[in-house]
C-alpha positions in Angstrom: 105.6 111.3 72.0 105.5 113.4 75.1 106.8 111.8 78.3 105.3 111.8 81.8 107.0 115.0 82.8 105.6 116.8 79.8 102.1 115.3 80.5 102.4 116.5 84.1 103.2 120.0 83.1 100.1 120.0 80.9 97.9 118.7 83.8 99.2 121.4 86.1 98.4 124.2 83.6 95.0 122.7 83.0 94.2 122.3 86.7 95.0 126.0 87.3 92.6 126.9 84.5 90.0 124.7 86.0 90.5 126.4 89.4 89.9 129.8 87.9 86.6 128.6 86.4 85.5 126.8 89.6 86.2 129.8 91.8 84.0 132.0 89.5 81.0 129.9 90.6 82.1 129.0 94.2 79.9 130.7 96.9 77.7 132.2 94.2 74.8 129.8 94.3 75.5 127.8 91.1 72.7 125.9 89.5 72.5 122.4 90.8 70.9 119.2 89.4 70.6 115.7 90.9 72.0 112.7 89.0 69.9 110.1 90.7 71.9 107.9 93.0 75.1 109.6 91.8 74.4 112.8 93.8 74.4 116.4 92.7 76.2 118.1 89.8 76.5 121.9 89.2 76.9 124.2 86.3 80.5 124.6 87.5 81.2 120.9 87.1 80.1 121.2 83.4 82.0 124.4 82.8 85.2 122.9 84.2 84.7 119.7 82.3 84.2 121.5 79.0 87.3 123.7 79.5 89.4 120.7 80.5 88.3 118.7 77.5 89.1 121.5 75.1 92.5 122.1 76.6 93.7 118.6 77.2 92.3 116.9 74.0 93.6 119.7 71.8 97.1 119.2 73.4 96.9 115.3 73.2 94.4 114.4 70.5 95.6 110.7 70.5 94.7 110.2 74.2 91.4 108.7 75.2 88.9 110.4 77.6 87.2 109.3 80.8 85.5 111.9 82.9 82.7 111.9 85.4 80.8 114.6 83.4 81.2 113.1 79.9 79.1 110.2 78.6 81.5 107.2 78.5 82.3 105.4 75.2 84.4 102.3 74.4 86.8 104.5 72.3 89.0 105.0 75.3 89.6 101.2 75.6 91.5 101.3 72.2 93.9 104.1 73.3 97.4 103.6 74.8 97.0 106.8 76.9 93.8 108.1 78.5 92.9 111.1 80.5 91.0 110.2 83.7 89.4 113.1 85.6 86.8 114.4 87.9 86.2 118.0 87.1 85.1 118.8 90.7 85.7 116.1 93.3 83.7 116.9 96.4 80.7 118.6 94.7 78.7 118.6 97.9 81.4 120.5 99.6 81.6 122.9 96.7 77.9 123.6 96.9 78.1 124.2 100.6 80.8 126.8 100.1 83.5 124.6 101.8 87.1 124.9 100.5 88.0 121.1 100.4 86.8 120.5 96.8 89.4 119.6 94.2 90.2 118.9 90.6 91.5 115.4 90.0 93.2 114.9 86.7 95.4 112.0 85.6 96.9 110.3 82.6 97.1 106.5 82.4 99.2 104.5 80.0 98.3 100.8 79.4 96.4 100.7 82.7 99.0 102.5 84.9 98.8 106.1 86.0 101.8 108.0 84.7 101.0 111.6 85.7 98.4 113.1 88.0 97.4 116.3 89.9 94.9 117.0 92.7 94.4 120.8 92.9 92.4 122.6 95.6 91.9 126.0 94.1 90.2 127.6 97.2 93.3 126.7 99.2 95.8 127.1 96.3 97.3 123.6 96.9 98.6 121.7 93.9 99.5 118.1 94.6 101.3 116.5 91.7 103.4 113.5 90.7 104.6 111.6 87.6 105.7 108.0 87.5 109.4 109.0 87.3 109.5 111.7 89.9 108.6 112.7 93.5 105.2 113.6 94.9 105.0 117.3 95.5 102.8 120.0 97.0 103.2 123.4 95.4 106.5 122.0 93.9 108.0 121.0 97.3 108.5 117.2 97.8 106.2 115.5 100.2 106.5 112.1 102.0 103.8 109.8 103.4 103.7 108.5 107.0 106.0 105.7 108.1 103.9 104.6 111.0 104.6 100.9 111.8 101.1 99.7 112.5 97.4 100.5 113.2 97.7 101.4 116.9 97.1 105.1 117.2 97.2 105.7 113.5 95.1 108.5 111.9 92.7 107.2 109.2 90.5 109.1 106.8 87.3 107.1 106.3 83.5 107.4 106.8 82.3 106.4 110.2 80.3 103.5 108.9 83.5 101.8 107.8 84.6 101.3 111.4 81.6 99.1 112.3 82.7 95.7 113.7 81.1 93.7 110.9 83.7 95.0 108.5 86.6 93.8 110.6 86.8 90.0 111.1 90.2 90.4 112.7 88.9 93.1 115.2 88.4 96.8 114.8 91.8 98.5 114.7 92.7 101.1 117.3 92.8 104.1 115.0 91.7 107.7 115.1 89.2 108.5 112.4 88.7 111.7 110.4 87.0 112.5 107.1 87.2 114.8 104.1 84.5 115.0 101.4 86.9 114.7 98.4 88.3 111.2 97.8 91.2 112.8 95.8 92.0 115.1 98.7 92.1 112.2 101.1 94.7 110.5 99.0 96.7 113.7 98.8 96.6 114.2 102.6 98.0 110.7 102.9 100.7 111.6 100.5 101.5 114.7 102.5 101.7 112.6 105.7 99.0 114.7 107.5 97.1 111.4 107.9 98.6 107.9 108.1 96.1 106.3 105.8 92.7 106.3 104.2 90.4 103.5 103.3 87.1 103.0 101.4 85.0 99.8 101.2 82.8 101.1 98.4 83.5 100.6 94.7 85.4 103.7 93.7 85.3 105.4 90.3 88.6 105.7 88.5 88.2 109.4 88.1 88.1 109.9 91.9 91.2 107.9 92.6 93.6 107.8 89.6 95.5 111.0 90.3 95.6 110.7 94.0 96.7 107.1 93.9 99.8 108.0 92.0 100.6 110.9 94.2 100.2 108.8 97.4 102.3 106.0 95.9 105.1 108.3 94.8 105.1 109.8 98.3 105.8 106.3 99.7 102.4 105.0 100.7 101.1 101.6 99.7 98.0 101.9 97.5 95.8 99.0 96.6 92.1 97.9 96.4 90.4 96.8 99.6 91.8 93.3 99.2 95.4 94.3 98.7 95.4 93.9 94.9 97.2 96.4 92.6 95.0 99.0 90.9 94.6 99.1 87.2 92.9 101.9 85.2 91.0 102.4 82.0 89.0 99.2 82.5 85.7 98.6 80.8 83.9 99.1 84.1 85.9 102.0 85.4 85.7 101.2 89.1 88.1 99.8 91.8 86.9 97.4 94.5 87.5 99.7 97.4 90.7 101.4 98.3 93.4 101.4 100.9 96.3 104.0 100.8 98.5 104.0 103.9 102.0 103.8 105.3 103.3 100.3 104.3 103.3 99.0 107.9 99.8 100.3 108.5 98.6 98.9 105.2 99.7 95.4 106.2 98.1 95.8 109.6 94.8 97.0 108.1 94.7 94.0 105.7 95.4 91.7 108.6 92.4 93.1 110.6 90.2 92.8 107.5 91.0 89.2 106.9 
């Protein structure tokens, strides 16, 4: 049975293949369809998903499969290991020709992520981690912020999340920024470029699985919006919001939210 390091090496290779495919379509007016309330999808999303499924499931046929661009089935719930991925996270940014889209690919074992990569092919940035090792960016270790509290902290979150009605304990004194890709936001927290990120919306597992492990291995505290631990490969593949932040900041945000 391959271990987490073997699985991580597989994910890195697969992500680079995905990047080559995505860049073939990037800034070349790919075909776009709307998925109702779920937003747009492009021919690049489908091409990347098909390539990843072939590569990953050929290498690990016993692993289950959960992808944004593949119809879900209950088969994954019977598997000890499962791939959890978003072929292109930040599709709107991809369509707009921006460089902040990513490939988010993870493996979970019995509900816990054991290996994950967030790859930004247009920037050639490979964020990676396995459960037994450090978080890295292009093979160099990265460390999350150690800020002690919310005052002056930099937070990645949509502007609507800072409205007073969300904060019974008072709106924290933070500096807000935003990136389109949820996976990239988690990676930026892992890198220490921002002190934290938060989302009040239910988040799909494929958006957060890889990044949550990378941020955690970098030293950030990662939970749902209520401070509960994350679990993956659930029947309804969503988390109730997300907070990833330096431990002191994480405690302070929860205090402001309660």
